[in-house]
BADREN-571537 format. One record per residue (C-alpha): chain; residue number from 1; x, y, z. Coordinates in nm, 2 decimals. Each point is the difference from the previous one (the first is absolute). Layout:
% BADREN-571537
{atom A; NUM; {X; Y; Z}}
...
//
This chain:
% BADREN-571537
{atom A; 1; {-1.53; -1.73; 0.30}}
{atom A; 2; {-0.19; 0.28; -0.18}}
{atom A; 3; {0.18; 0.33; 0.00}}
{atom A; 4; {-0.35; 0.12; 0.11}}
{atom A; 5; {-0.04; -0.26; 0.29}}
{atom A; 6; {0.36; 0.10; 0.14}}
{atom A; 7; {-0.11; 0.39; -0.05}}
{atom A; 8; {-0.34; -0.05; 0.24}}
{atom A; 9; {0.24; -0.22; 0.26}}
{atom A; 10; {0.19; 0.26; 0.05}}
{atom A; 11; {-0.20; 0.24; -0.03}}
{atom A; 12; {-0.24; -0.17; 0.31}}
{atom A; 13; {0.35; 0.00; 0.21}}
{atom A; 14; {0.08; 0.34; -0.05}}
{atom A; 15; {-0.33; 0.05; 0.15}}
{atom A; 16; {0.09; -0.11; 0.36}}
{atom A; 17; {0.35; 0.03; 0.01}}
{atom A; 18; {0.17; 0.16; 0.21}}
{atom A; 19; {0.37; 0.10; 0.10}}
{atom A; 20; {0.20; -0.17; 0.27}}
{atom A; 21; {0.28; 0.17; -0.08}}
{atom A; 22; {-0.08; 0.34; -0.07}}
{atom A; 23; {0.35; 0.19; 0.12}}
{atom A; 24; {0.20; -0.20; -0.27}}
{atom A; 25; {-0.26; 0.10; -0.25}}
{atom A; 26; {0.00; 0.33; 0.04}}
{atom A; 27; {0.38; 0.03; 0.01}}
{atom A; 28; {0.02; -0.18; -0.35}}
{atom A; 29; {-0.30; 0.19; -0.12}}
{atom A; 30; {0.16; 0.32; 0.06}}
{atom A; 31; {0.29; -0.12; -0.21}}
{atom A; 32; {-0.21; -0.12; -0.28}}
{atom A; 33; {-0.22; 0.34; -0.06}}
{atom A; 34; {0.28; 0.27; 0.04}}
{atom A; 35; {0.00; 0.20; -0.27}}
{atom A; 36; {0.32; -0.14; -0.16}}
{atom A; 37; {-0.10; -0.32; -0.02}}
{atom A; 38; {-0.31; 0.08; -0.08}}
{atom A; 39; {0.10; 0.18; -0.32}}
{atom A; 40; {0.21; -0.27; -0.10}}
{atom A; 41; {-0.31; -0.26; 0.01}}
{atom A; 42; {-0.22; 0.22; -0.16}}
{atom A; 43; {0.24; 0.04; -0.27}}
{atom A; 44; {-0.04; -0.38; -0.07}}
{atom A; 45; {-0.41; -0.02; 0.06}}
{atom A; 46; {-0.02; 0.30; -0.28}}
{atom A; 47; {0.18; -0.24; -0.25}}
{atom A; 48; {-0.18; -0.35; 0.11}}
{atom A; 49; {-0.32; 0.11; 0.16}}
{atom A; 50; {0.08; -0.18; 0.33}}
{atom A; 51; {-0.11; 0.26; 0.34}}
{atom A; 52; {0.30; 0.13; 0.08}}
{atom A; 53; {-0.05; -0.12; 0.42}}
{atom A; 54; {0.00; -0.36; -0.16}}
{atom A; 55; {0.31; 0.01; -0.14}}
{atom A; 56; {0.14; 0.13; 0.29}}
{atom A; 57; {-0.14; -0.28; 0.19}}
{atom A; 58; {0.16; -0.25; -0.22}}
{atom A; 59; {0.30; 0.18; 0.04}}
{atom A; 60; {-0.03; -0.04; 0.38}}
{atom A; 61; {-0.03; -0.37; -0.01}}
{atom A; 62; {0.21; -0.08; -0.26}}
{atom A; 63; {0.32; 0.22; 0.09}}
{atom A; 64; {-0.08; 0.18; 0.32}}
{atom A; 65; {-0.03; 0.29; -0.25}}
{atom A; 66; {0.36; -0.03; -0.08}}
{atom A; 67; {0.06; 0.26; -0.34}}
{atom A; 68; {0.32; -0.28; -0.09}}
{atom A; 69; {-0.30; -0.29; -0.01}}
{atom A; 70; {-0.22; -0.12; -0.29}}
{atom A; 71; {-0.39; 0.02; 0.06}}
{atom A; 72; {-0.03; -0.32; -0.12}}
{atom A; 73; {0.16; -0.21; 0.27}}
{atom A; 74; {0.26; 0.20; 0.17}}
{atom A; 75; {0.30; -0.11; -0.19}}
{atom A; 76; {0.25; 0.31; -0.13}}
{atom A; 77; {-0.15; 0.17; -0.30}}
{atom A; 78; {0.33; 0.09; -0.18}}
{atom A; 79; {0.09; -0.44; 0.01}}
{atom A; 80; {-0.21; -0.29; -0.16}}
{atom A; 81; {-0.25; -0.14; 0.24}}
{atom A; 82; {0.09; -0.31; 0.18}}
{atom A; 83; {-0.38; -0.05; 0.17}}
{atom A; 84; {-0.31; -0.02; -0.18}}
{atom A; 85; {-0.08; 0.15; -0.19}}
{atom A; 86; {0.38; -0.07; -0.12}}
{atom A; 87; {0.18; 0.12; -0.29}}
{atom A; 88; {-0.14; 0.37; 0.03}}
{atom A; 89; {0.27; 0.32; -0.10}}
{atom A; 90; {0.21; 0.13; 0.11}}
{atom A; 91; {-0.16; 0.31; -0.07}}
{atom A; 92; {0.15; 0.38; 0.03}}
{atom A; 93; {-0.25; 0.14; 0.26}}
{atom A; 94; {-0.23; -0.13; 0.30}}
{atom A; 95; {-0.29; 0.19; -0.23}}
{atom A; 96; {0.11; -0.24; -0.31}}
{atom A; 97; {0.01; -0.33; 0.25}}
{atom A; 98; {-0.35; 0.11; 0.08}}
{atom A; 99; {-0.16; 0.06; -0.27}}
{atom A; 100; {0.10; -0.36; -0.13}}
{atom A; 101; {-0.13; -0.17; 0.32}}
{atom A; 102; {-0.34; 0.16; -0.04}}
{atom A; 103; {-0.04; -0.05; -0.38}}
{atom A; 104; {0.21; -0.30; -0.08}}
{atom A; 105; {-0.02; -0.26; 0.32}}
{atom A; 106; {-0.29; -0.16; 0.09}}
{atom A; 107; {-0.28; 0.09; 0.17}}
{atom A; 108; {0.08; 0.32; -0.32}}
{atom A; 109; {-0.12; 0.23; 0.28}}
{atom A; 110; {-0.03; 0.29; -0.30}}
{atom A; 111; {-0.32; -0.21; -0.15}}
{atom A; 112; {-0.17; 0.03; 0.33}}
{atom A; 113; {-0.34; 0.20; -0.03}}
{atom A; 114; {-0.14; -0.07; 0.37}}
{atom A; 115; {0.14; 0.24; 0.24}}
{atom A; 116; {-0.26; -0.06; 0.24}}
{atom A; 117; {0.13; -0.11; 0.37}}
{atom A; 118; {-0.06; -0.38; -0.14}}
{atom A; 119; {0.15; 0.03; -0.29}}
{atom A; 120; {0.33; 0.16; 0.10}}
{atom A; 121; {0.02; -0.26; 0.26}}
{atom A; 122; {-0.05; -0.27; -0.23}}
{atom A; 123; {0.25; 0.13; -0.26}}
{atom A; 124; {0.28; 0.05; 0.30}}
{atom A; 125; {-0.08; -0.35; 0.13}}
{atom A; 126; {0.04; -0.15; -0.37}}
{atom A; 127; {0.27; 0.19; 0.03}}
{atom A; 128; {0.18; -0.21; 0.27}}
{atom A; 129; {-0.17; -0.33; -0.12}}
{atom A; 130; {-0.31; -0.19; 0.07}}
{atom A; 131; {0.15; -0.25; 0.23}}
{atom A; 132; {-0.17; 0.13; 0.30}}
{atom A; 133; {-0.38; 0.04; -0.19}}
{atom A; 134; {0.12; -0.39; -0.13}}
{atom A; 135; {0.01; -0.09; 0.41}}
{atom A; 136; {-0.32; 0.20; 0.12}}
{atom A; 137; {0.22; 0.25; 0.16}}
{atom A; 138; {0.05; 0.34; 0.04}}
{atom A; 139; {0.29; 0.15; -0.18}}
{atom A; 140; {0.27; 0.17; 0.23}}
{atom A; 141; {0.13; 0.17; -0.32}}
{atom A; 142; {-0.36; 0.15; 0.08}}
{atom A; 143; {-0.10; 0.00; 0.35}}
{atom A; 144; {0.30; -0.06; 0.18}}
{atom A; 145; {-0.05; 0.29; 0.27}}
{atom A; 146; {-0.36; -0.02; 0.05}}
{atom A; 147; {-0.21; -0.24; 0.21}}
{atom A; 148; {-0.09; -0.20; -0.36}}
{atom A; 149; {0.36; -0.15; 0.02}}
{atom A; 150; {0.15; -0.22; 0.28}}
{atom A; 151; {0.24; -0.28; -0.10}}
{atom A; 152; {0.10; -0.14; -0.34}}
{atom A; 153; {0.27; 0.03; -0.24}}
{atom A; 154; {0.18; -0.07; -0.29}}
{atom A; 155; {0.35; -0.04; 0.08}}
{atom A; 156; {0.11; -0.01; -0.38}}
{atom A; 157; {-0.12; -0.14; -0.30}}
{atom A; 158; {-0.26; -0.22; 0.05}}
{atom A; 159; {0.11; -0.12; 0.35}}
{atom A; 160; {-0.28; 0.12; 0.27}}
{atom A; 161; {0.04; -0.02; 0.36}}
{atom A; 162; {-0.34; 0.02; 0.19}}
{atom A; 163; {0.18; 0.13; 0.29}}
{atom A; 164; {0.21; 0.31; -0.11}}
{atom A; 165; {-0.14; 0.36; 0.02}}
{atom A; 166; {0.09; 0.27; -0.22}}
{atom A; 167; {0.15; 0.29; 0.15}}
{atom A; 168; {0.02; 0.23; -0.29}}
{atom A; 169; {-0.39; 0.21; 0.00}}
{atom A; 170; {-0.26; -0.08; -0.25}}
{atom A; 171; {-0.09; 0.19; -0.31}}
{atom A; 172; {-0.37; 0.08; 0.14}}
{atom A; 173; {0.13; 0.12; 0.38}}
{atom A; 174; {0.26; 0.25; -0.21}}
{atom A; 175; {-0.30; 0.17; -0.22}}
{atom A; 176; {-0.22; 0.02; 0.30}}
{atom A; 177; {0.32; 0.21; 0.15}}
{atom A; 178; {0.08; 0.17; -0.29}}
{atom A; 179; {-0.34; 0.14; -0.08}}
{atom A; 180; {0.02; 0.14; 0.37}}
{atom A; 181; {0.28; 0.21; -0.04}}
{atom A; 182; {-0.12; 0.07; -0.46}}
{atom A; 183; {-0.33; 0.07; -0.09}}
{atom A; 184; {0.03; -0.05; -0.33}}
{atom A; 185; {0.02; -0.34; 0.06}}
{atom A; 186; {-0.36; -0.16; -0.02}}
{atom A; 187; {-0.08; -0.33; 0.15}}
{atom A; 188; {-0.39; -0.01; 0.07}}
{atom A; 189; {-0.13; -0.14; -0.39}}
{atom A; 190; {-0.05; 0.35; -0.14}}
{atom A; 191; {0.22; 0.16; -0.36}}
{atom A; 192; {0.37; -0.04; 0.07}}
{atom A; 193; {0.24; 0.26; -0.02}}
{atom A; 194; {0.16; -0.10; -0.28}}
{atom A; 195; {0.02; 0.05; -0.36}}
{atom A; 196; {-0.12; -0.31; -0.23}}
{atom A; 197; {0.19; 0.09; -0.28}}
{atom A; 198; {0.37; 0.07; -0.04}}
{atom A; 199; {0.14; 0.28; -0.03}}
{atom A; 200; {0.04; 0.17; -0.43}}
{atom A; 201; {0.34; 0.11; 0.01}}
{atom A; 202; {0.15; 0.24; -0.30}}
{atom A; 203; {0.30; 0.16; -0.11}}
{atom A; 204; {0.11; 0.25; 0.29}}
{atom A; 205; {-0.18; -0.18; 0.30}}
{atom A; 206; {0.28; -0.12; 0.27}}
{atom A; 207; {0.00; -0.16; 0.34}}
{atom A; 208; {0.01; -0.35; 0.11}}
{atom A; 209; {-0.32; -0.09; -0.21}}
{atom A; 210; {0.23; 0.06; -0.30}}
{atom A; 211; {0.23; -0.18; 0.16}}
{atom A; 212; {-0.23; -0.28; 0.04}}
{atom A; 213; {-0.08; 0.01; -0.36}}
{atom A; 214; {0.39; 0.01; -0.12}}
{atom A; 215; {0.05; -0.33; 0.22}}
{atom A; 216; {-0.31; -0.15; -0.18}}
{atom A; 217; {0.18; 0.08; -0.34}}
{atom A; 218; {0.33; -0.11; 0.09}}
{atom A; 219; {-0.16; -0.40; 0.14}}
{atom A; 220; {-0.19; -0.01; -0.36}}
{atom A; 221; {0.41; 0.03; -0.15}}
{atom A; 222; {0.03; 0.32; -0.03}}
{atom A; 223; {0.25; 0.30; 0.09}}
{atom A; 224; {-0.05; 0.31; 0.22}}
{atom A; 225; {0.14; 0.20; 0.28}}
{atom A; 226; {-0.24; -0.06; 0.30}}
{atom A; 227; {0.01; 0.35; 0.11}}
{atom A; 228; {-0.33; 0.11; 0.01}}
{atom A; 229; {0.00; 0.24; -0.30}}
{atom A; 230; {-0.22; -0.06; -0.29}}
{atom A; 231; {0.22; 0.14; -0.28}}
{atom A; 232; {0.04; -0.04; -0.37}}
{atom A; 233; {0.21; -0.37; 0.11}}
{atom A; 234; {-0.27; -0.14; 0.18}}
{atom A; 235; {-0.28; 0.13; -0.27}}
{atom A; 236; {0.21; -0.14; -0.23}}
{atom A; 237; {-0.01; -0.31; 0.17}}
{atom A; 238; {-0.42; -0.04; 0.05}}
{atom A; 239; {-0.03; 0.07; -0.33}}
{atom A; 240; {0.25; -0.29; -0.11}}
{atom A; 241; {-0.22; -0.26; 0.28}}
{atom A; 242; {-0.32; 0.19; -0.10}}
{atom A; 243; {0.11; -0.14; -0.40}}
{atom A; 244; {0.15; -0.36; 0.10}}
{atom A; 245; {-0.37; -0.05; 0.18}}
{atom A; 246; {-0.18; 0.15; -0.27}}
{atom A; 247; {-0.11; 0.26; 0.21}}
{atom A; 248; {-0.05; 0.37; -0.17}}
{atom A; 249; {0.35; 0.17; 0.10}}
{atom A; 250; {-0.07; 0.34; 0.09}}
{atom A; 251; {0.23; -0.03; 0.27}}
{atom A; 252; {-0.22; 0.06; 0.27}}
{atom A; 253; {-0.03; -0.28; 0.29}}
{atom A; 254; {-0.41; -0.04; 0.07}}
{atom A; 255; {-0.17; -0.31; 0.08}}
{atom A; 256; {0.08; -0.21; -0.32}}
{atom A; 257; {0.35; 0.04; 0.02}}
{atom A; 258; {-0.03; -0.08; 0.41}}
{atom A; 259; {-0.17; -0.32; -0.07}}
{atom A; 260; {0.29; -0.13; -0.30}}
{atom A; 261; {0.27; 0.10; 0.26}}
{atom A; 262; {-0.15; -0.20; 0.27}}
{atom A; 263; {-0.01; -0.31; -0.24}}
{atom A; 264; {0.34; 0.00; -0.03}}
{atom A; 265; {-0.10; -0.05; -0.39}}
{atom A; 266; {0.23; -0.23; -0.18}}
{atom A; 267; {0.09; 0.10; -0.32}}
{atom A; 268; {0.25; -0.16; -0.15}}
{atom A; 269; {0.27; 0.28; -0.05}}
{atom A; 270; {-0.06; 0.11; 0.36}}
{atom A; 271; {0.14; -0.20; 0.29}}
{atom A; 272; {-0.17; -0.06; 0.27}}
{atom A; 273; {0.31; -0.04; 0.25}}
{atom A; 274; {0.15; 0.32; -0.13}}
{atom A; 275; {0.35; 0.12; 0.15}}
{atom A; 276; {-0.07; 0.39; 0.06}}
{atom A; 277; {0.36; 0.11; -0.06}}
{atom A; 278; {0.08; -0.29; -0.24}}
{atom A; 279; {-0.31; -0.13; -0.22}}
{atom A; 280; {0.11; -0.29; -0.20}}
{atom A; 281; {0.20; 0.07; -0.33}}
{atom A; 282; {-0.24; 0.02; -0.33}}
{atom A; 283; {-0.35; 0.06; 0.29}}
{atom A; 284; {-0.21; 0.31; -0.05}}
{atom A; 285; {0.11; 0.09; 0.33}}
{atom A; 286; {0.39; 0.04; -0.12}}
{atom A; 287; {-0.10; 0.17; -0.33}}
{atom A; 288; {-0.17; 0.25; 0.23}}
{atom A; 289; {0.26; 0.05; 0.21}}
{atom A; 290; {0.27; 0.08; -0.33}}
{atom A; 291; {-0.24; 0.27; -0.06}}
{atom A; 292; {-0.10; 0.16; 0.37}}
{atom A; 293; {0.19; -0.19; 0.27}}
{atom A; 294; {0.12; 0.30; 0.29}}
{atom A; 295; {0.25; -0.11; 0.24}}
//
């Protein structure tokens, strides 16, 4: 399997796909594009480069759009995950968990560069796994609810039942329904309405993008409050992280700093599995907490 082959196959299916459960798709699509949800998806888009509507359909497939569930696999984000990918978290917010899922977990959606419909669907299929592709079957994760899928489903990890029908709505149909409600969603192969580079953040910025950056700092062993406010404490944490990773220590979170954060860099004195409230004694997080922690 090559990604190009998977993309071409899915693009060909998409060109002839028709919805078979239109009413259900429309109901769910309205939830996904409503302004409050879209704003949260766009905040994660700005820090990962993953289109907000792709994040939305993953959220629906993995967690039925529950804001208490991890984008990776639907487990509660405030606990350590027990399903694949296991051992993620706990996180302090849905956005924190979403950033981790898209940057640190296969298929590393934040690294994807092809957001044509074929590339988008290939990424989504890899997000769920290539078991269906290896059997020569359309994946219900993508095609359920369209005329491209009839039956066959992995009922649990590694166990396939050819008679079971996936009742969830597939990503392709969700994207079609969403695009009819929100014209900013482009599925025709034209340039996507998404920023391909991550947002540059600096002192005095605020909002969900800053909160996501703070979560990334915490996941790398630092201790900052994830309040969405880029103040002096957060600026000092960014500078400290930059110094530890050989970057220019200017306190500005641009592309190179985002790239380093996404790697969960394993510097000797930075814990890669920190407790935000109680960092390991003697760690850089403990030292930073002693200087700056706000209750």
